[in-house]
C-alpha atoms as one frame of an Amber mdcrd trajectory, in Angstrom:
protein
   2.955  -3.108  23.561   5.209  -0.409  22.122   2.929   0.030  19.123  -0.124
   0.247  21.396   1.531   3.011  23.488   2.451   4.912  20.311  -1.146   4.665
  19.076  -2.440   6.038  22.341   0.064   8.879  22.265  -0.859   9.826  18.712
  -4.559   9.438  19.435  -4.344  11.954  22.271  -4.012  14.733  19.720  -6.647
  13.326  17.379  -9.852  13.187  19.412 -11.158  16.572  18.358  -9.600  16.250
  14.919 -11.312  12.896  14.290 -14.652  14.512  15.114 -13.908  17.377  12.727
 -12.504  15.145   9.979 -15.678  13.068   9.704 -16.792  15.533   7.035 -13.449
  17.157   6.274 -11.218  14.404   4.981 -10.370  14.499   1.285 -13.137  13.065
  -0.914 -12.035   9.677  -2.126 -10.075   8.757   0.990 -11.488   5.673   2.733
 -10.083   4.112   5.842 -10.734   0.729   7.578  -9.372  -0.489  10.882  -8.528
  -4.069  11.759  -8.643  -5.527   8.287  -6.024  -8.070   9.461  -5.747 -10.087
  12.639  -2.711  -9.762  14.884  -1.616 -13.243  13.808  -1.861 -12.267  10.147
   0.117  -9.109  10.830   2.911 -10.967  12.593   3.116 -13.607   9.861   3.307
 -11.031   7.105   5.819  -8.893   8.964   8.055 -11.950   9.281   7.813 -12.475
   5.515   8.592  -8.808   4.834  11.742  -9.085   6.941  13.112 -11.604   4.464
  12.559  -9.458   1.349  15.464  -8.031  -0.686  14.840  -4.400   0.241  16.930
  -1.617  -1.259  17.053   2.039  -0.226  14.618   4.280  -2.098  16.638   6.150
  -4.748  15.515   9.418  -6.234  17.920  11.038  -8.763  20.978   9.911  -6.784
  19.460  10.576  -3.370  19.025   7.573  -1.055  16.075   7.811   1.295  15.871
   6.302   4.788  13.030   3.997   3.816  13.733   0.821   1.890  11.487  -0.682
  -0.821  10.903  -3.667  -3.047   8.479  -3.683  -6.000   6.493  -6.454  -7.640
   4.794  -6.665 -11.014   6.211  -3.304 -12.052   8.584  -0.698 -10.665   8.998
   2.971 -11.481  12.511   3.963 -12.572  12.992   7.543 -11.437  16.239   7.950
 -13.322  14.596   7.081 -16.670  11.114   8.237 -15.633   9.653   5.039 -16.948
   7.804   1.931 -15.758   9.842  -1.297 -15.749   8.954  -4.936 -15.237   9.699
  -6.333 -11.800   9.466  -9.721 -10.034   6.197 -11.626  -9.944   3.985 -11.311
  -6.876   4.934 -13.803  -4.091   1.991 -15.871  -2.901   1.507 -13.884   0.319
   1.047 -10.699  -1.714  -1.459 -12.399  -4.021  -3.578 -13.206  -0.964  -3.241
  -9.650   0.399  -4.166  -8.268  -3.007  -7.482 -10.068  -2.695  -8.195  -8.131
   0.518  -7.176  -4.908  -1.239  -9.612  -5.587  -4.026 -12.453  -6.280  -1.645
 -11.786  -3.102   0.294 -11.658  -0.979  -2.827 -14.498  -2.936  -4.528 -12.389
  -3.419  -7.652 -11.081  -6.484  -9.528  -8.058  -8.108  -7.885  -6.286  -8.833
 -11.151  -6.357  -5.089 -11.956  -3.826  -4.412  -9.189  -0.706  -5.324 -11.163
   1.807  -3.352  -9.085   2.749  -3.763  -5.434   5.255  -1.879  -3.319   6.459
  -3.121   0.038   8.113  -0.374   2.114  10.175  -0.737   5.269  10.252   2.373
   7.546  12.948   2.092  10.157  12.733   4.424  13.131  13.260   7.957  11.811
  12.116   7.194   8.242   9.205   8.901   6.552   8.101   9.963   3.081   7.849
  13.507   1.730   5.001  15.245   0.043   4.040  13.602  -3.232   1.296  12.236
  -5.479   1.615   8.821  -7.001   2.796   8.709 -10.567   0.076   9.499 -13.171
   0.034   6.059 -14.793  -1.432   4.669 -11.554  -5.115   5.045 -10.739  -6.535
   3.771  -7.412  -4.155   3.176  -4.475  -4.792   0.718  -1.654  -2.280   0.550
   1.245  -1.969  -1.645   4.395  -0.111  -0.660   7.594   1.921  -3.035   9.783
   3.550  -2.768  13.221   4.111   0.885  14.192   1.341   3.446  13.663   1.929
   6.684  11.683   0.230   9.891  10.671  -0.904  10.258   7.055  -0.886  13.979
   6.161  -2.749  15.587   3.224  -2.395  19.024   1.649  -3.527  20.852  -1.474
  -3.008  24.396  -2.641  -5.793  26.817  -1.743  -4.998  30.288  -2.948  -1.797
  31.457  -1.300  -1.997  28.814   1.501  -2.283  25.096   1.912  -5.473  23.264
   2.890  -4.272  20.492   5.274  -5.706  17.324   6.764  -4.271  14.372   8.646
  -5.295  10.889   9.820  -3.815   8.284  12.157  -3.009   4.995  10.407  -3.102
   2.217  12.946  -1.467  -1.223  12.634  -3.531  -3.711  10.612  -5.495  -0.940
   8.931  -5.943  -0.143   5.232  -6.891   2.915   3.230  -7.920   3.713  -0.330
  -7.027   6.768  -2.390  -9.331   7.514  -5.321 -10.929  10.559  -6.950  -9.836
  13.893  -5.485  -7.833  12.273  -2.697  -5.741  10.549  -5.370  -5.411  13.309
  -7.937  -5.816  16.678  -6.146  -4.187  16.123  -2.761  -0.530  15.496  -1.915
   0.248  13.179   0.957   3.196  12.436   3.236   4.195  10.539   6.384   6.446
  12.188   9.008   9.311  10.137  10.512   8.037   7.118  12.474   9.092   6.148
  16.000   9.613   2.440  15.399   9.751  -0.136  12.598   6.769   0.022  10.245
   5.914  -1.797   7.055   3.394  -0.839   4.408   2.146  -2.639   1.361   0.730
  -0.525  -1.462  -1.237  -1.915  -4.394  -1.927   0.112  -7.518  -3.838  -0.394
 -10.752  -3.307   1.484 -13.958  -4.947   4.279 -15.903  -5.539   2.302 -19.126
  -4.332   5.013 -21.576  -1.172   5.790 -19.518   0.222   2.364 -18.896
């Protein structure tokens, strides 16, 4: 119920924006609602709660969000890709959904990142590291706003979209390479699962 109320509150400022964004969202951004059932969401959230999360660390700074990587992880201290634990079975199944949504081979998504956003946690402006190509992400429990921006002369061109529980989005093309994205602090516990494949020559 809390998540539903938060969705309605966030949607109240999106009605006009959603109408405008039909043609104005970054090219290469695709969004799908209700790709999971409520039962699937609750089962996966229960599995996420048991994972060995660690605070996100960036050059000695510890973020409020906590993460765990599978397949590969990016070491910010050494600026290098490192091996990580093998995908657990529940992520293998979810990867199949990611591949279907992106219309890409499932075995190409060799890296997965599970992120726990406690209340008050968000993620700053960034683009995914250049060795990654397409990005597919799923949202669980609390909704959030996904913000986009890119430089346009002396100002920023900005967009935003509401990510609802059980939804998924794809970043490819300009949305992946030209636009930065961020998530402001959330109101309640949220999980996300992000799958990435690799740019062949940069792996």
